[in-house]
C-alpha positions in Angstrom: 127.8 18.6 -32.2 125.6 15.5 -32.8 127.5 14.7 -35.9 130.7 15.0 -34.0 129.5 12.7 -31.2 128.5 10.1 -33.9 132.0 10.4 -35.3 133.6 9.8 -31.9 131.3 6.7 -31.5 132.2 5.5 -34.9 135.9 6.0 -34.1 135.7 3.9 -31.0 133.8 1.1 -32.7 136.2 1.2 -35.6 139.2 1.1 -33.2 137.9 -1.8 -31.2 136.5 -4.0 -34.0 138.6 -3.2 -37.1 142.0 -2.7 -35.7 142.8 -6.0 -33.8 146.6 -5.8 -34.4 147.4 -2.8 -32.2 150.1 -3.3 -29.5 151.2 -1.1 -26.7 154.1 1.4 -27.0 155.5 2.1 -23.6 157.2 5.3 -22.7 161.0 5.2 -23.5 163.2 5.0 -26.5 161.8 3.1 -29.5 163.4 2.4 -32.9 161.2 3.1 -35.9 162.6 0.2 -38.0 166.3 0.8 -38.7 165.5 4.4 -39.7 165.4 6.6 -36.6 164.5 6.5 -32.9 162.0 8.5 -30.9 161.2 8.7 -27.2 157.5 9.0 -26.2 156.7 10.2 -22.8 153.4 8.4 -22.5 151.9 5.2 -23.8 150.4 4.9 -27.3 148.8 2.0 -29.3 150.7 1.0 -32.4 149.9 -0.8 -35.6 152.2 -1.4 -38.7 151.1 -1.1 -42.3 154.0 -1.6 -44.8 156.7 0.9 -44.2 154.8 3.0 -41.7 154.0 2.7 -38.0 150.7 4.2 -36.9 150.3 5.4 -33.2 147.1 6.4 -31.6 145.4 6.7 -28.2 141.7 7.3 -28.9 141.5 5.7 -32.3 143.0 6.6 -35.8 139.8 8.4 -36.9 140.3 10.9 -34.0 144.1 11.3 -33.9 147.1 9.4 -35.3 150.8 9.7 -35.7 152.4 8.2 -38.9 156.1 7.3 -38.8 157.4 6.6 -42.3 160.5 4.4 -42.3 161.9 5.7 -45.6 160.2 6.4 -48.9 162.6 5.7 -51.8 163.0 7.5 -55.1 160.0 6.6 -57.4 157.8 5.4 -54.5 154.3 6.8 -53.7 153.1 7.8 -50.3 149.9 5.8 -50.1 151.1 2.3 -51.1 153.7 2.9 -48.4 150.8 3.1 -45.9 148.5 0.5 -47.4 151.0 -2.3 -48.2 149.1 -4.7 -50.4 145.9 -2.7 -50.0 146.4 -0.4 -53.0 144.2 2.6 -53.8 142.2 2.7 -57.1 144.7 1.5 -59.8 143.1 4.0 -62.2 144.3 6.9 -60.0 147.8 8.2 -60.8 149.6 8.8 -57.5 152.4 11.3 -57.0 155.9 9.8 -56.9 158.6 10.9 -54.5 161.9 12.1 -56.1 165.1 12.2 -54.1 166.1 15.6 -55.4 162.9 17.3 -54.2 163.2 20.6 -52.4 161.2 21.3 -49.2 158.3 23.0 -51.2 158.2 20.0 -53.5 158.0 17.6 -50.6 155.2 19.5 -49.1 153.3 19.4 -52.4 154.0 15.7 -52.7 152.4 15.0 -49.3 149.4 17.3 -50.0 148.9 16.0 -53.5 149.1 12.4 -52.2 146.4 13.1 -49.6 144.2 15.0 -52.1 144.5 12.4 -54.9 143.3 9.3 -53.0 142.8 10.5 -49.4 145.1 9.7 -46.5 142.4 7.5 -45.0 144.4 5.8 -42.4 144.2 8.6 -39.9 140.6 9.6 -40.7 138.9 6.4 -41.2 137.8 4.2 -44.1 136.1 5.7 -47.1 136.9 9.3 -45.9 139.4 11.2 -48.0 140.8 14.6 -47.2 139.5 17.5 -49.2 140.3 21.2 -49.3 143.8 20.6 -47.8 145.5 23.8 -46.9 149.3 23.7 -46.1 151.0 26.5 -44.2 154.1 27.7 -42.3 156.7 25.6 -44.1 160.1 26.2 -42.4 163.5 24.6 -41.8 163.5 22.0 -39.0 166.2 19.8 -37.5 165.1 16.2 -38.0 167.4 14.5 -35.5 170.8 15.4 -36.6 169.7 16.0 -40.2 168.6 19.3 -41.8 164.9 19.0 -42.6 161.6 20.9 -42.7 158.2 21.1 -41.1 154.8 22.4 -41.9 151.2 22.5 -40.7 148.1 21.7 -42.7 144.3 21.6 -42.3 141.5 20.0 -44.2 137.9 18.9 -44.1 137.0 15.3 -44.6 134.3 14.4 -47.1 132.1 13.8 -44.0 132.5 17.5 -43.2 134.7 17.0 -40.1 137.6 19.5 -39.7 141.1 18.2 -39.1 144.5 19.8 -38.4 147.9 18.2 -39.0 151.6 18.7 -39.0 154.4 17.0 -40.9 158.2 16.9 -40.2 160.7 15.2 -42.4 164.1 15.0 -44.0 165.7 13.4 -47.0 168.7 11.2 -46.2 170.6 8.9 -48.6 167.9 9.5 -51.2 164.9 8.5 -48.9 162.2 10.5 -47.3 161.8 10.1 -43.6 158.6 11.6 -42.4 156.4 12.0 -39.4 152.8 13.1 -39.9 150.3 13.9 -37.1 146.6 14.5 -37.7 143.7 15.0 -35.3 140.2 16.5 -35.2 140.4 20.2 -34.9 137.6 20.4 -32.3 139.5 18.6 -29.6 141.9 15.7 -30.3 144.6 17.5 -32.3 145.3 19.9 -29.5 144.9 17.1 -26.8 148.1 15.4 -28.1 149.9 18.2 -29.9 152.5 18.8 -27.1 153.2 15.0 -26.8 153.8 14.8 -30.5 156.1 17.9 -30.5 158.1 16.2 -27.7 158.3 13.0 -29.8 159.5 14.9 -32.8 162.0 16.8 -30.7 163.4 13.5 -29.4 164.3 12.1 -32.9 167.7 10.4 -33.1 169.1 9.3 -36.5 172.1 7.0 -37.1 
């Protein structure tokens, strides 16, 4: 419990001092680039890194929603997040292929997190380890046939996280929403709100 309280304190300090470019997302319809539209029912704080919007309420080390605006054939997941802040160049990152089936997309996401760590939702210098995906099933992503799955993992700091991902491939690009949060409290605090956001997806 003490370690968890320290993590919460770190998250708040990190959110306040290291993330100065967050802006408010008000309830109502919002375009995620030119890719798709969602409709949050409550306010979130938003930052943009490359082709992804990151939404959070309490801080990205506690919970975060990642909205990917379209990963093209041959692109990797993490540089899409980091923009110019690339992971270790010696690490070979998985590449997306436009002909991937749902199982392969799930493996692509999990392998990307395992290889270099999806550090954006869980803080700097903390990569996901022991990632366990589950319950892959068909899912309607707006008006497109897609898929959805859950996952869990333990950070290298020993903190347990839960997550979910929903996505589709349209015109050769992967459109994806990922939500992660600490298992002890924050994941479940916003799970229903995230489900409502995913259910509100509209694609052109």
